[in-house]
C-alpha positions in Angstrom: 2.7 17.9 37.3 4.9 15.9 34.9 1.8 14.2 33.4 0.0 17.5 33.0 3.0 19.0 31.2 3.3 16.0 28.9 -0.3 16.3 28.0 0.0 20.0 27.1 3.0 19.3 25.0 1.3 16.7 22.8 0.4 18.0 19.4 -3.3 18.1 18.7 -4.6 17.5 15.2 -8.1 18.2 13.9 -10.3 15.5 12.6 -8.4 12.8 14.5 -11.1 10.2 14.1 -11.3 10.8 10.4 -7.6 10.5 10.0 -7.7 7.2 11.9 -10.5 5.8 9.8 -8.6 6.7 6.6 -5.5 5.1 7.9 -7.3 1.9 8.8 -9.3 1.8 5.5 -8.9 -1.5 3.7 -9.7 -3.2 0.4 -11.3 -6.6 0.2 -9.3 -8.7 -2.3 -9.9 -12.0 -4.0 -6.6 -13.6 -5.1 -7.0 -16.1 -7.9 -4.4 -18.2 -9.7 -3.3 -17.4 -13.2 -4.4 -19.6 -16.1 -1.0 -21.2 -16.3 -1.0 -22.1 -12.6 -4.6 -23.5 -12.7 -3.3 -26.4 -14.7 -1.4 -27.5 -11.6 -4.4 -27.8 -9.4 -4.8 -31.4 -8.1 -7.9 -33.3 -9.2 -8.8 -33.8 -5.6 -9.6 -30.1 -5.3 -13.1 -29.6 -6.7 -13.7 -26.0 -5.6 -12.5 -22.6 -6.7 -9.1 -21.9 -5.4 -9.2 -18.3 -4.2 -7.7 -16.5 -1.2 -9.8 -13.7 0.3 -8.4 -11.1 2.7 -8.7 -7.4 3.6 -5.5 -5.4 3.0 -5.1 -1.9 4.4 -5.1 0.8 1.7 -1.9 2.3 3.0 -0.1 -1.1 3.0 1.7 -3.0 0.2 1.2 -6.4 -1.4 4.7 -7.8 -0.5 3.8 -7.4 3.2 1.1 -10.0 2.7 2.8 -12.2 0.2 3.7 -14.9 2.8 0.1 -15.6 3.8 -1.2 -15.3 0.2 1.5 -17.7 -1.2 1.1 -20.0 1.7 -2.5 -20.6 0.9 -1.6 -22.1 -2.5 1.6 -23.8 -1.3 -0.4 -25.7 1.4 -2.7 -27.0 -1.4 0.4 -28.3 -3.4 -0.1 -25.9 -6.3 3.5 -24.6 -6.0 6.6 -25.3 -3.9 7.7 -21.7 -3.1 7.0 -18.0 -3.8 10.4 -17.1 -5.1 9.0 -15.7 -8.4 5.6 -14.5 -7.2 4.0 -11.5 -8.8 0.5 -10.0 -9.2 -1.6 -8.6 -12.0 -5.0 -7.2 -12.7 -6.6 -7.3 -16.1 -3.2 -8.7 -17.4 -1.3 -5.7 -16.2 1.5 -6.4 -13.7 1.0 -4.6 -10.3 3.9 -2.5 -9.1 4.9 -3.8 -5.6 6.0 -0.3 -4.5 2.6 1.2 -5.0 0.2 1.2 -2.0 -2.7 -1.2 -2.3 -5.2 1.6 -2.1 -3.5 3.4 -5.0 -3.4 0.2 -7.1 -7.1 -0.4 -6.5 -8.0 3.2 -7.3 -6.0 3.1 -10.6 -7.7 0.0 -11.8 -11.1 0.9 -10.4 -11.0 4.2 -12.2 -9.8 2.6 -15.5 -12.7 0.2 -15.4 -15.4 2.7 -14.2 -16.8 3.3 -17.6 -17.8 -0.3 -17.8 -20.2 0.1 -14.9 -21.9 3.3 -15.7 -25.2 1.5 -16.2 -24.9 -0.4 -12.9 -27.1 0.6 -10.0 -24.2 0.4 -7.6 -21.0 0.8 -9.6 -19.0 1.3 -6.5 -19.7 -2.3 -5.5 -18.9 -3.7 -8.9 -15.2 -4.1 -8.1 -15.4 -5.6 -4.6 -13.8 -7.8 -3.7 -11.1 -6.6 -6.0 -9.9 -9.6 -8.1 -6.1 -9.9 -8.3 -4.3 -12.7 -10.2 -1.4 -14.4 -8.5 1.5 -15.7 -10.7 4.3 -18.0 -9.6 6.2 -18.1 -12.8 7.0 -16.2 -16.1 8.0 -13.1 -14.2 7.6 -10.0 -16.6 11.2 -8.6 -16.3 10.5 -6.0 -19.0 7.5 -4.6 -17.1 8.2 -5.1 -13.4 11.1 -4.7 -11.1 12.0 -7.9 -9.2 11.1 -7.7 -5.6 14.0 -8.8 -3.4 13.0 -8.4 0.2 10.9 -6.4 2.7 13.9 -4.3 3.4 13.8 -3.2 -0.2 10.2 -2.1 0.2 11.1 -0.3 3.4 13.9 1.6 1.7 11.6 2.6 -1.1 9.0 3.8 1.4 11.6 6.0 3.2 12.9 7.3 -0.1 9.4 8.5 -0.8 9.2 10.2 2.6 12.5 12.0 1.9 11.2 13.2 -1.4 8.0 14.5 0.3 10.0 16.1 3.1 12.3 17.9 0.6 9.3 19.2 -1.4 7.7 20.5 1.8 10.7 22.1 3.4 13.4 22.4 0.8 15.4 19.6 2.6 14.9 16.1 4.0 16.3 16.9 7.4 13.2 15.8 9.4 13.3 12.3 7.9 17.1 12.1 8.0 17.1 13.0 11.7 14.7 10.3 12.7 16.4 7.8 15.0 16.7 4.2 14.0 14.1 3.4 16.7 11.7 5.9 15.3 12.3 4.6 11.7 11.6 1.1 12.9 8.5 2.1 14.8 7.1 4.1 11.8 7.6 1.1 9.5 6.4 -1.5 11.9 3.3 0.5 12.8 2.5 0.8 9.0 2.9 -3.0 8.7 0.8 -3.7 11.8 -1.7 -0.9 11.2 -1.1 0.8 14.5 -2.5 4.3 14.1 -1.3 5.6 17.5 2.4 4.5 16.9 2.4 5.7 13.3 1.3 9.2 14.2 3.6 9.4 17.2 6.4 9.4 14.6 4.7 10.9 11.6 3.8 14.0 13.6 7.5 14.7 14.0 7.7 15.1 10.2 4.8 17.7 10.3 5.9 20.0 13.1 5.5 23.7 12.1 4.3 22.6 8.7 3.0 25.6 6.6 -0.2 24.1 5.5 -0.2 26.3 2.5 2.8 24.3 1.2 1.8 20.8 0.4 3.7 18.1 -1.5 1.6 15.9 -3.8 2.1 13.0 -6.2 -0.6 12.5 -8.8 -0.9 9.2 -10.6 -2.5 9.4 -14.0 -2.5 6.1 -15.8 1.2 5.3 -16.0 2.3 8.8 -15.6 3.4 10.2 -12.2 3.2 14.0 -11.6 5.0 15.3 -8.5 4.6 18.9 -7.5 4.7 21.2 -4.5 1.5 23.2 -4.2 2.1 26.6 -2.5 -0.2 29.4 -1.3 -3.4 27.4 -1.3 -5.2 29.8 0.9 
């Protein structure tokens, strides 16, 4: 009986398979060295130094910094990743923006260049991102301190969304420490089931005609609450 009751109490969401596929969507990325760093490549290396990986759209570059930096450290290009940062088309990438958002911003800004291409959607894959280990652009980018900083930024965004949706941030504030840890860890580990087991608590009794949204247009961020969308 208990199992049956638990099953009936579970919240059922439409398009579950679509939601999971969106959650697990990824961007293939090619990480290359900046021109300044290329001068440090040993003569014994006679191939292009580039690190290829798939990063989930909902994830963040700092979560993958260790494996990215380690690729170049192991090849004696640099000693550490203390001053690592990323750029695309000479524009520093904001570490608190999700990878999918960063890709869409730069893919959109370059879309006009591929209008004559037969398959413009493939022109930017893998997405080429430049890795820098020096000359940090302090006037353009906030210094990344630790994963905890990224985690705090993520939960601050959740609170903002919660406030715009309900007029307060109580649902996020009332999450237990265990729930907060599970939510963050599931995002880092790409565990859809664990993520939605916590995220669903933030959407209980949500009036779907009241949706918080953040729109990114070039370097401008527009944050609004859209109501009465029926």
